[in-house]
C-alpha positions as CSV (number, residue, x, y, z in Angstrom):
1,M,0.0,0.0,0.0
2,P,1.4,3.4,-0.9
3,E,2.4,5.8,1.9
4,R,0.0,8.7,2.3
5,I,1.6,12.1,2.1
6,L,-0.3,15.1,3.3
7,C,0.8,18.2,1.3
8,W,0.9,21.5,3.3
9,L,1.8,23.9,0.5
10,V,1.8,27.7,0.7
11,D,1.2,29.3,-2.7
12,N,2.6,32.8,-2.4
13,T,1.0,33.9,-5.7
14,A,-2.6,32.8,-4.9
15,K,-5.2,34.7,-2.9
16,E,-5.6,31.7,-0.6
17,Q,-2.1,31.0,0.4
18,I,-2.5,27.4,1.8
19,V,-3.4,25.1,-1.0
20,P,-6.7,23.4,-0.3
21,D,-8.0,20.1,-1.7
22,D,-10.7,21.4,-4.0
23,K,-11.4,21.2,-7.7
24,S,-10.6,24.9,-8.3
25,T,-7.0,24.4,-7.1
26,R,-4.5,23.2,-9.7
27,W,-1.8,21.8,-7.4
28,P,-3.7,18.8,-5.9
29,Q,-4.7,17.8,-9.5
30,L,-1.0,18.0,-10.6
31,F,0.3,16.0,-7.7
32,N,-2.4,13.3,-8.0
33,Y,-1.8,13.1,-11.8
34,Q,1.8,12.3,-11.1
35,G,1.1,8.7,-10.2
36,S,3.6,7.2,-7.8
37,V,3.9,3.6,-6.9
38,S,5.1,4.4,-3.4
39,Y,3.1,7.5,-2.5
40,R,-0.4,8.8,-2.5
41,F,-0.6,12.6,-2.2
42,I,-3.5,14.2,-0.3
43,F,-4.2,17.9,0.5
44,P,-5.9,19.4,3.5
45,I,-9.6,20.3,3.2
46,M,-8.9,23.7,4.8
47,D,-12.3,23.7,6.6
48,L,-12.7,25.8,9.8
49,D,-10.7,23.3,11.9
50,D,-7.7,23.5,9.5
51,A,-8.0,27.3,8.8
52,T,-8.1,28.3,12.5
53,Q,-5.1,26.2,13.5
54,I,-2.8,26.4,10.5
55,Q,-1.5,29.6,9.0
56,P,1.0,30.1,6.2
57,A,3.7,31.0,8.7
58,T,3.1,27.6,10.5
59,I,4.0,25.8,7.2
60,E,6.8,28.2,6.2
61,N,8.5,27.9,9.6
62,A,7.8,24.2,9.9
63,F,6.1,24.5,13.4
64,M,5.6,20.8,13.7
65,S,3.5,20.7,16.9
66,P,0.3,22.2,15.4
67,L,0.9,20.6,12.0
68,L,1.1,17.1,13.5
69,L,-1.9,17.8,15.7
70,V,-4.1,18.9,12.8
71,S,-2.7,16.3,10.4
72,R,-3.8,13.4,12.5
73,R,-7.3,13.5,11.1
74,Y,-5.9,12.8,7.6
75,D,-4.1,9.6,8.7
76,A,-1.0,10.6,6.8
77,D,2.3,8.7,7.0
78,K,4.3,11.7,5.9
79,L,3.9,15.5,5.7
80,L,5.2,17.4,2.7
81,L,5.7,21.1,3.6
82,G,6.4,23.4,0.7
83,Q,6.5,27.0,-0.4
84,L,5.5,27.8,-4.0
85,H,6.9,30.9,-5.7
86,Q,6.5,32.2,-9.3
87,Q,9.0,34.5,-11.0
88,D,9.2,35.2,-14.7
89,G,6.8,32.4,-15.6
90,E,8.8,29.8,-13.8
91,W,7.7,28.1,-10.5
92,T,9.9,27.1,-7.6
93,L,8.9,24.7,-4.9
94,D,11.1,24.5,-1.8
95,W,9.9,21.4,0.1
96,Q,10.7,19.1,3.0
97,L,9.3,15.7,3.9
98,H,8.5,15.0,7.6
99,D,7.6,11.9,9.5
100,A,3.9,12.3,10.5
101,R,3.8,9.1,12.6
102,N,6.4,10.1,15.2
103,D,8.0,13.4,16.0
104,G,7.8,15.2,12.7
105,A,11.5,14.9,12.0
106,V,12.7,16.0,8.6
107,I,13.4,13.0,6.3
108,I,14.5,14.7,3.1
109,R,14.6,18.2,1.6
110,G,14.5,19.3,-2.0
111,Q,13.7,22.0,-4.5
112,A,11.8,21.7,-7.8
113,R,11.9,24.3,-10.6
114,G,10.0,24.7,-13.8
115,M,6.5,24.8,-15.2
116,Q,3.6,23.8,-12.9
117,N,3.4,20.3,-14.3
118,Q,7.1,19.7,-13.9
119,L,7.2,20.4,-10.1
120,A,5.1,17.5,-9.1
121,S,7.1,15.0,-11.2
122,Q,10.4,16.4,-9.8
123,V,9.1,15.8,-6.2
124,V,7.9,12.3,-7.1
125,A,11.3,11.5,-8.7
126,A,13.2,12.7,-5.6
127,L,10.9,10.7,-3.3
128,E,11.2,7.6,-5.4
129,A,15.0,7.9,-5.4
130,Y,14.9,8.3,-1.6
131,I,12.9,5.0,-1.3
132,Q,15.3,3.2,-3.6
133,E,18.3,4.5,-1.6
134,R,16.6,3.6,1.7
135,N,16.0,0.1,0.5
136,L,19.5,-0.7,-0.8
137,V,20.6,-4.2,0.0
138,T,24.3,-5.0,0.3
139,V,25.4,-8.6,0.3
140,K,28.7,-9.3,2.0
141,N,30.8,-12.5,2.2
142,V,29.1,-14.3,-0.7
143,T,31.3,-16.1,-3.1
144,V,30.1,-15.4,-6.7
145,K,31.1,-17.7,-9.5
146,N,28.9,-17.0,-12.6
147,T,25.6,-16.2,-11.1
148,I,24.1,-15.9,-7.7
149,P,21.8,-18.8,-6.8
150,S,18.3,-17.5,-6.0
151,R,18.4,-19.3,-2.7
152,Q,21.2,-17.1,-1.5
153,I,19.2,-14.0,-2.4
154,D,16.1,-15.4,-0.7
155,A,18.2,-16.2,2.4
156,V,19.3,-12.5,2.5
157,F,15.7,-11.3,2.5
158,E,14.7,-14.0,5.1
159,L,17.5,-13.1,7.4
160,A,16.7,-9.4,7.2
161,R,13.1,-10.3,8.0
162,L,11.8,-8.1,5.3
163,E,8.1,-8.7,5.0
164,T,7.6,-6.4,2.1
165,V,10.0,-4.8,-0.4
166,A,9.2,-1.3,-1.7
167,P,8.8,-1.2,-5.5
168,V,11.8,0.1,-7.3
169,Q,12.5,1.2,-10.9
170,S,15.9,-0.4,-11.0
171,S,18.1,-2.3,-8.6
172,Y,21.5,-3.9,-8.3
173,F,23.4,-6.0,-5.8
174,Q,26.9,-5.1,-4.7
175,F,29.2,-7.9,-3.8
176,Y,32.4,-7.8,-1.8
């Protein structure tokens, strides 16, 4: 099952600075269009509960206590905090991914630049690369002749007690 990422984005060019999850807002559509195997992007409703507790400055300064409190109702695994800026027709998104299940610690930071439809795909690519890096498997002390018997690879996963392996676009084994 893909991890749910609640996107708290501040759009500095819009009248409503916090991006809500409604059909008139382009950003949720763009993020949901960028299908990710590992992530499902959701946006806050921005109803009275959200609007009274979360202000743009809360997101811009990454005040995690109120963000974690309000975000619980969305049952998100991660929080994506970001600031959108437009200059000379090009968009910039400065973003950071936080752990929503624990203390809100920063997991990864990034920046995306380009047209609107390019920002979401750049964020997805960075997150997918992070997953691939996080799930790197290194096999040590294995003698390799021509090929690795599948039972040795299976033993590595069994010993590591991996119940699930995140989908990856490419993989490799490094032998010493």
